[in-house]
N, C-alpha and C positions, 0 to 999 in steps of 0.2 A: 820776512827779514829783508834788509837792503844792505848794499855795500857802500861804505864811506871811506874813501882813500885806502882802499884795500883792507879795511878792518871790518870784520863781520860783526854787526850789531843785532842782537836778538831782541826783537820787539814783542815777542809773545812768550809768556812763561806761565807755568801753573802756579796759582797763588793759594789754592786750597784743595784738599782732598780728604776724604773720610771713609770709614768702613763701619759696618754694623756686624758685631759678632753674635752668634747664636749658641745657646747652651742647652744641652740635655745631659742629665746626670744618670737618671734611671730610664732605661729604654722600655719599649712596649711589652717586652717579655719579663720585665721585673728585674733585669740585670743592671747593676750599677757600675759606673766607671769610678773605682775607688779613688783614683787620683783627683777626681773632681768633686767627690762627696764632701759636703761641708763638715769641717772638723768639729764644729760645736753642735752638730745635730746628733744627739745621742740616740741609742735604740729606744729608750723610754719616750723621748720626745717625738720620734717619728711614729711610734705606736699611738701616742696621744693625737697626733695629726690625723691619723687614719680614723680614729674613733670620732673625731669632730667632723671629718668628711662624711662618715656614715650618718652621723646625727643630722648634718645639713641636708643630706639626701632624703632621710626619713621625714624631716620637717617639711621639705619641699612637697613630698607626696601628700602629706597631711593637709597642708594649706590648700593645695590644689583640690583635694577632695572636699574640704569645707566650702571652698568658693563655689563649687558646682552644686552644693547643697543650699546655697544662699546664706551661709554662715560666715562668709568672709568677703571682703571687697576685691576689686581687681588686684591680681597678684602676678609678679614677674618671676617665674621659676628660674632656679640657678643650675638645673640639671646639666652636668657635663663640665661645669666651671669650678668644681670644688677644690681642685688642686691650686688653681690660681688664687682663690680667696683665702684658703686656709694656710697655704704656704707663705703668703705675704703677711697675713695677720699674725702668724706665730713667729715671724721674724722681728716684730715690733717689741720694743721694751715697754715696761709698764707706764713710763712717762710719755711715750710717743703718742701722737694723736692721729686718728684716721678720719677721713672725710669721704663718705660713701655717695653713691648715686642712688639707685632704687633696686638693685639686684643683689646687694652684698650681704645677704642673710648669713652666709657662712662666716663672714668677717665679724658680724655682731656676735655670733655664737662663740667664736674664738676669743673675743675680747670680753666675754662675760656678761653680755646683755641678758637679763632675765627673760626666759622664753615666754612666760605669761605676758610680759609687757609687749613682746613682739606680736602675740596673738591679739592683744587689745588694739594695737595699731591696725591689724588686718580686719578687725571687726568694724573699723571706720572711725575710731576715736583717737583724737590727736594726743591724748594723754599717753598713748603707746609710743609716741615719737619723742618723748622727753628722755634725754640721755642721762642715766646716772653718772655722777662725776667720775667714778672709778672706771667706767667704760672708755673714757677719753675719746669720744667721738661726737660728731655733729649729727643732727637729724637727717632722716632720709630726704634726698633731694631728687625730685622727678624731672623738672625741666632739663633737657639734655645739655651737659657740660657747664651749667651755671655754677656748679660746686667748685670748679677749678680756680677762678679768681678768689673765692672765699679761702680755699686751701692755701693759695700763694700768700694771701694776707696773714693767715694764721702762722704760716712758716716764717714770714718776716717778723712777726711778733716774737717768735721763739728766738730768732737770731738777735733781735734788738734787746730782749731781756736776758739773753745768755742763759736760757733754761737748759740747753743741751738736748732738747727734744726735737725729733723730726716729725714731719707731717706726711702721711701716706694718703694719697687721694686716688680714687678709682674713676675710670671713664671707659666707655665702650669704643669700639672702632668707629662708629658713626659720630661720636662726640669729638673725635679728632678733626672733623671737618668744620667744626663750629668756631666762630670768632673768639669765644670765651677761652677755648683751648689755647689758641695762639697768643692771646693777651697774657694768659697765666704763665706759659712757659717763657715768654719774652721777659716778663717781670722776674721770674725765677732766675733766668740767666743773668740779667743785669745786676741783681742784688745778691746773687749767690746764696739763696735761702735754702735751708735743709728740707727740700720738698722732693718726695718720691712719687712719680706719677705712674700708676699701674694701669696700663691699657689692656683691658680684657678684650682682646681681639677674638670675638666669638664668630666671626665671619659674616654675620648678618645684623643689620640695623633695621629692625622690624622686617620688612619685605625687601629691603635693598641689600644686595650682596656687597661684600667688601670692595669688589672691583668697580662698583658704581659710586663708591664714596670718595675715592682718590686714585690718582694714577701713580702715586708714590710706590716704589717697589716694596718698601717696608713702611710701617707706621712709625717705627722707632726713629727713622732718619729725619723726621720732622723736627725732632728736638735739636738736631745738630745746627740748624739755622738759628736757633735761639741761644746757641753757645753753651748748651748743657749736654751732659753725657747721655748715652743711649745704648741699650742692649736689647736683643730679642731672645726670649727663652721659650722652651717647650712648656706651654701653660698647663699641660696635663701631667707634668712631672713636678710633684710637690717639692722635691728636694732642690730642683733647679730654681724654682720660684723663690723658695726660702733663701737659697744661697745668694742670689743677686739682690734680693730685697735687703738682706742683712748687710751686705757690702755697701749698698747705697746709703742705708741709714747711718752706718758707721763712718762713712766719708764726710757726712755733714754738708754735702754739696747737692745741688739739684740733679736729678737723674730720672730718665724715663725708661721704664721696663715694659716692653711689648710682650704680652703673654699670648702665645698662639694656642687657642683653645677652640671650643665649639659649643654653641647653644643647642643642646640636644632636644630641648623642649620648646615650648611656646615663647614668643616674645613676652606676652602677657596672656592672661586668661581671656582677653578679648580678641586674640589673634588665632588664626588657623594656618600654620606653616605649610600644610599640605597643598595650599593654593599656589605657593610660589617656590617651594623647595623640593628638589627631587629626592625620592626615597633612597636612591642609591648613595647619595651624598651622606645622608644620615647613617646608613648602614656602615659605610666606610669609617666614619668617626666613632661609631660604637666600639670598634675594635681598639680605639685609642683611649677608651674610658679611663679617666684618671683614678677612679677607685679600684677598678680591676688591676691596673698597673701596680699600684702601691701594695695591694694585697698579695700579688705575686712576689713582689720584693720581700715582704715580711715573711711569707711562707718559705721562700728560699733561704732566709736567715733564721728560720725556726723561731720567729717572734710572734707567729699567729697561726691559728688552726681553726677547724670547723666548729669545735666546741666553744671557743672564744667568740666566734662570729655569732653563733646562736644566742649566747648569753648577752652580748652587747645589744643585739637586735631586740631582745625582750626588754632590757633596761630602757632603751631608747623609746620603745613603744609606750611603756608605762609613764616615762618622764614627759613625753609629748602629750599624752592624754590628760595627765594631771595639769599641765600648763593650760590646755584648752579649757578644762573645767574652771580653773582660777580666772581665766580671761572672761569666760561667759558669766561669771558671777559679778564681774565689775560693773558698777553703775557710775557713769560720768556725772560730774556736777554741771548742770546746764547753765549755772550762773556764769560760767567762764565765757560764754558767748557774749555776755554783756560787759564783763569786768575787764577784758583784755583787748578791747577795741580801741579805746582812747586812753590818754594819760589820766583823764578824769571822766566820770560818767555824766554825760549831759542829761538834762531833765527828760528829754524824750525817751531815752533808754531806761531811766529810772521808772518812768511810768509803765513801759513795756515789761520791765522786770517785776514790778509790783503786780501787774495783771497776770503774768505767767505764774508767779508764786501763789496767787490767790486761786487760780484755776488748776494748778499742778498739771498743765496740759502735756508737759514733756514725758510724764510717766504713763500717758495714755488714759488718765482718769477724767 
């Protein structure tokens, strides 16, 4: 500052400040803060959430086993991230749309994706990535963060057409370091589209720890620069994730929700986390297991018991086995590799198709 004619002139002032709030509703001992508990989350619905979380974990174990047997392709386990996925998915309305990355198997289950179709995908057939209309989702997207601009565009379409639907998109902590992420949140902030970005901060982007991805104290704060709301939640607390996702959807405004969780398994089946991750870290996070936490809560409320656990485990096992059998009976139509390449089939492909049909080579004959 300087003095002009004995008048003090302040040449420096604060023009912006912000904070990130953090929410936990149910603690690691299964005890809930009733003042924070979502009013519209009924006992029946939270039991349903727990059942789907159990199903997601059972599915995870099954696909991992099939992959090791050569009966499934590369797979990205969701172990440890069930609360983030199921809590956010169950907060969506029937008309809302979700845009996944490649690990959101729990979201697909919660949204009603046929499990046999999911297994068809993991057998390596693209027919398993065709979304039924009632699921209201886009196909699995593997390239990191490229789904975010798609989601922003879909959200803009909902706003433009006044559908009332929100779009929920998923990205990992590593994805928030990509240019696609920043472009999408900037677009969302400018146009105020109904986009909810769920950041599954599972602490590792393949072998890179979160600390190597960014120097930002939180991932949530990245949204503030784009002019959109942001909050951080306990991603292993299904009630907290549900609460913030539901509020964001109802606001009809762009919002980023950073869910603090942990990838307890492999990045994918081609990965070995023991090469870069200390066992002590994994053991510490096992105590925060989202399924263990919600089970403690349900037992404290007399909503769950051992007999119910055994019964649902048997049902899930039979359900998954049936889905695998259906998927392994599936025979793809090889004509699709010729028919969906161009808007019309050129002569060279017609000749190849004719030869293929004559020899029936794709069936191994």
